[in-house]
Every structure is written in C-alpha cells, then in structure tokens.
C-alpha positions in Angstrom: 0.0 0.0 0.0 1.4 3.4 -1.0 1.7 6.3 1.4 -0.9 8.2 -0.6 -3.6 5.6 -0.8 -6.2 6.0 2.0 -8.1 2.8 1.2 -7.9 0.5 4.2 -5.9 3.0 6.3 -7.1 3.7 9.8 -7.6 7.3 10.8 -8.2 8.5 14.3 -9.7 12.0 14.7 -10.0 13.7 18.0 -12.9 16.0 17.9 -14.1 14.2 14.8 -17.9 14.7 15.2 -18.5 18.2 13.8 -17.1 21.3 12.2 -13.7 20.6 10.7 -13.3 17.3 12.5 -16.6 16.1 11.1 -15.7 17.1 7.6 -12.4 15.2 8.0 -14.2 12.1 9.2 -16.5 12.2 6.2 -13.6 12.9 3.8 -11.3 10.1 4.9 -14.2 7.6 5.1 -15.3 8.5 1.6 -11.9 7.6 0.3 -11.9 4.2 1.9 -10.3 4.8 5.3 -11.6 3.4 8.5 -12.3 6.2 11.0 -12.2 6.4 14.8 -14.4 9.4 15.6 -13.8 10.9 19.1 -16.1 13.3 20.7 -16.0 15.0 24.1 -19.4 15.2 25.7 -23.1 14.4 25.6 -23.7 17.8 24.0 -21.9 16.6 20.9 -23.4 13.1 20.9 -26.1 13.8 18.3 -23.5 15.3 15.9 -21.3 12.3 16.4 -24.1 9.9 15.7 -25.0 11.8 12.6 -21.5 11.6 11.4 -21.3 7.9 12.1 -24.6 7.3 10.3 -23.5 9.3 7.2 -20.3 7.3 7.0 -21.9 3.9 7.4 -24.8 4.8 5.1 -22.2 5.6 2.5 -20.6 2.2 2.9 -17.7 3.3 5.2 -16.4 2.0 8.4 -16.3 4.0 11.6 -16.9 3.9 15.3 -17.5 6.5 18.1 -15.5 7.0 21.2 -16.6 9.5 23.9 -14.1 10.8 26.3 -12.7 13.9 28.1 -9.2 14.0 26.7 -7.9 16.3 29.4 -7.6 13.1 31.4 -4.5 11.5 29.8 -5.7 8.0 30.6 -8.6 8.6 28.2 -6.2 9.5 25.4 -4.5 6.2 25.9 -7.9 4.4 25.9 -8.9 6.1 22.7 -5.8 4.8 20.8 -6.2 1.4 22.4 -9.8 1.2 21.3 -9.0 2.2 17.7 -6.3 -0.5 17.6 -8.6 -3.1 19.1 -11.3 -2.2 16.6 -9.3 -1.9 13.4 -6.0 -3.6 14.2 -3.7 -0.6 13.9 -3.6 3.2 13.3 -2.0 4.9 10.4 -3.1 8.6 10.8 -3.9 10.6 14.0 -5.4 14.0 13.7 -6.2 16.3 16.7 -8.8 19.0 16.0 -9.6 19.6 19.7 -9.6 23.2 20.9 -11.3 25.8 23.0 -11.3 29.6 22.5 -11.5 32.2 25.2 -11.5 35.9 24.3 -10.9 37.9 27.5 -8.7 40.7 28.7 -5.4 39.6 30.2 -6.2 41.3 33.5 -9.6 39.6 33.9 -8.5 36.0 33.2 -8.9 33.7 36.2 -6.6 30.8 37.2 -9.4 28.4 36.5 -9.8 29.7 33.0 -6.0 29.5 32.4 -6.0 25.9 33.6 -8.9 24.9 31.4 -7.5 26.5 28.3 -4.0 25.0 28.8 -5.5 21.6 29.6 -7.6 21.5 26.4 -5.3 23.3 23.9 -1.9 22.3 25.2 -2.0 19.3 27.5 -4.4 17.3 25.2 -2.2 18.1 22.2 1.0 16.9 23.9 -0.3 13.6 25.1 -2.2 13.0 21.9 1.1 13.3 20.0 2.7 11.1 22.6 0.1 8.3 22.3 0.3 8.6 18.5 4.0 8.1 18.7 3.5 5.0 20.8 0.7 3.4 18.7 1.0 4.5 15.1 2.1 2.0 12.4 5.4 2.6 10.7 5.2 5.6 8.2 2.2 7.0 10.2 1.1 10.6 10.2 0.2 13.0 13.0 -1.5 16.4 12.5 -2.7 19.0 15.0 -5.0 21.9 14.4 -3.7 25.1 16.0 -4.5 28.8 15.2 -3.3 31.6 12.9 -3.2 33.8 16.1 0.2 32.3 16.6 1.4 34.9 14.0 -0.9 37.7 15.2 -0.1 40.9 17.2 -3.3 41.3 19.1 -4.8 41.3 22.6 -7.7 39.4 24.2 -6.6 35.9 23.2 -3.7 35.4 25.6 -4.8 31.9 26.9 -6.0 30.6 23.5 -2.9 31.6 21.4 -0.7 31.1 24.4 -1.9 27.5 24.9 -1.7 26.6 21.2 1.8 28.1 20.9 3.6 25.1 22.5 2.1 22.8 19.9 4.6 24.2 17.4 7.4 23.0 19.6 5.7 19.7 20.3 5.4 19.2 16.6 9.1 19.9 15.9 10.3 17.7 18.8 8.1 14.8 17.9 8.9 14.9 14.2 12.6 14.7 15.1 12.1 11.8 17.5 9.6 9.8 15.4 11.2 10.4 12.0 13.3 7.3 12.0 10.0 5.3 11.8 8.9 7.3 8.8 6.3 9.2 10.9 5.7 12.8 9.9 4.3 15.3 12.4 2.7 18.6 11.3 0.3 21.3 12.5 -2.1 23.5 10.5 -3.0 27.0 11.6 -6.3 28.1 10.1 -7.6 31.6 10.3 -11.0 32.3 12.0 -13.2 29.5 10.7 -16.8 30.1 9.7 -18.2 27.6 12.3 -20.1 27.9 15.6 -16.7 27.4 17.3 -15.8 30.9 16.1 -19.0 32.9 16.5 -19.5 32.0 20.2 -16.7 34.3 21.2 -17.2 37.2 18.8 -19.4 40.3 18.8 -20.8 41.3 15.4 -18.3 44.1 14.9 -15.4 41.7 15.6 -16.8 39.2 13.1 -16.9 42.0 10.5 -13.3 42.8 11.3 -12.1 39.2 11.0 -13.9 38.9 7.7 -12.1 42.0 6.4 -8.7 41.1 7.8 -7.7 38.4 5.3 -6.0 39.4 2.1 -8.2 37.0 0.1 -11.4 38.2 1.9 -13.7 36.4 4.3 -13.4 33.8 7.1 -11.6 30.5 6.6 -13.8 27.8 5.1 -13.3 24.4 6.6 -13.6 23.1 3.0 -10.3 24.9 2.3 -8.6 23.3 5.4 -9.6 19.7 5.0 -7.7 19.2 1.7 -4.6 20.6 3.3 -4.8 18.2 6.2 -5.4 15.3 3.8 -2.4 16.4 1.8 -0.1 16.5 4.8 -1.0 13.0 5.8 -0.8 11.5 2.3 1.1 13.1 -0.6 2.7 15.8 1.6 4.2 13.3 4.0 7.7 14.7 3.3 6.7 17.9 5.1 7.4 17.4 8.8 8.1 19.4 11.9 6.3 22.4 10.5 3.2 24.5 11.2 1.4 25.6 8.0 -0.6 28.8 8.1 -3.7 28.5 6.0 -5.8 31.6 6.4 -6.2 33.6 3.2 -3.6 36.1 4.3 -5.1 36.8 7.7 -1.7 36.5 9.4 1.7 35.5 8.2 5.3 35.3 9.4 
C-alpha cells in the first residue's frame, strides 16, 4: 500500500464529530479509510451519531469514542480502542480546541488551567500516544491557530496555549522520524463555524472577515484538503506549522 492511498488505512480523529473534525471524518471515510471518531461530551453526541450514520450509510467503516481527553488516561484508551477495533492506526489528527476571548487582567486561574488543559495538554499527550501506537510511516497532525502569528490582545490563553504545539510538533517529528512518521500542524484563520461565533461580537466578526488578504473567514472546506495532503502526498513535510488563512496573518 502506498503512502498516498487511503483505502484501508485507519484514521483516528480527536474532535471528529462536527465542524472541521466532522468534515475530515467524512472525507477520509469517503476515500476508503476506517475512521475512529472521538467526541468529548453528551452535548456533541447527536453530531457524532449523525457523522457515524453518514459514514456507514455511505458504505464506510467508523466507530465512536466519547471521552474527556484532558484526562491523559482517556487518550490512551482512545488509541487502544482504535487499535482493538481496526488492528492498527495509520493517521492521527487532533482538532480539539477551545477559544477564550478575554482581557489579560480579567483571566482567572481556573480559565487559564482549562485553556491549557484543552489546547496544550491534550495536544502533547495525543502526540505522545500517537508516537506509541501509530504504524510505521504513520502521520500526525494537529490543528492550531493563525493567532500564533498575530499581534493582538484578548486571546492570551488561547494563542498562548496553542503556541507550545509548534514545539511539540518539531520535537516529535525529530524523535519519530526514523520510523517514517511525519508530524505537522495546521493553523487556520478564524473559521466560519459555531466554534468561532460564540466568542465574537458582530463588529469583531466584521473585522475578522475583512482582515484576510483574500477576503472572508476561513472555510473548513479549504482546510480539510490541506490536512489530507499533509497525511498523504505531503508526508515529506514534517516538523512544520502551515498557516492556511487567506492572508489573515503571516510570518
């Protein structure tokens, strides 16, 4: 089986029930991959079940796994469940994230802890478990944020908690490379999903739409092909964060 052929490959997607994660689940399943779809809570259960139904009705294979991944033991259980179900894992993608838009001086310790648990801790131990369990020549990808290249206020805990993932990506790619495993991160701009709108006032939404050079918010349909490329044809790219945001921010 070539590196680029998804048929029969096993893809594990954290946060794979809806938004970008849901689109990735559908995309990989439609190309013959077997998909382990993780979701966090009962509030996402209906979305997860719809995603599973769409995949199976289309002739694909998938299963659901609910867990709070801020508990590291649950990340291990997720990977173990995927291996037990499908016999191995070839691609691991982490779309999990949480946004908080709040002034620096008003952020609480509890908010800081929550943001770093979800955006940083989960990312670290997800990559760690992927390194333990992926088949040779596996692929790891994490979704981060284009705010990593922004000069702005109000997102200190969100951008701050995503920033370490760039370092995790570099370090893991160096350590896992001798097994043919590439490790990447993708940094979208503000995406046109409910994940974005919950934090933003109408005037902020208008600003974000106007801020990209190509105009508008990031469409998840423009991110999914990039992620797919990085874990297939683009496997030679490793240790890097790719900014995909229509010119919203750049380095």
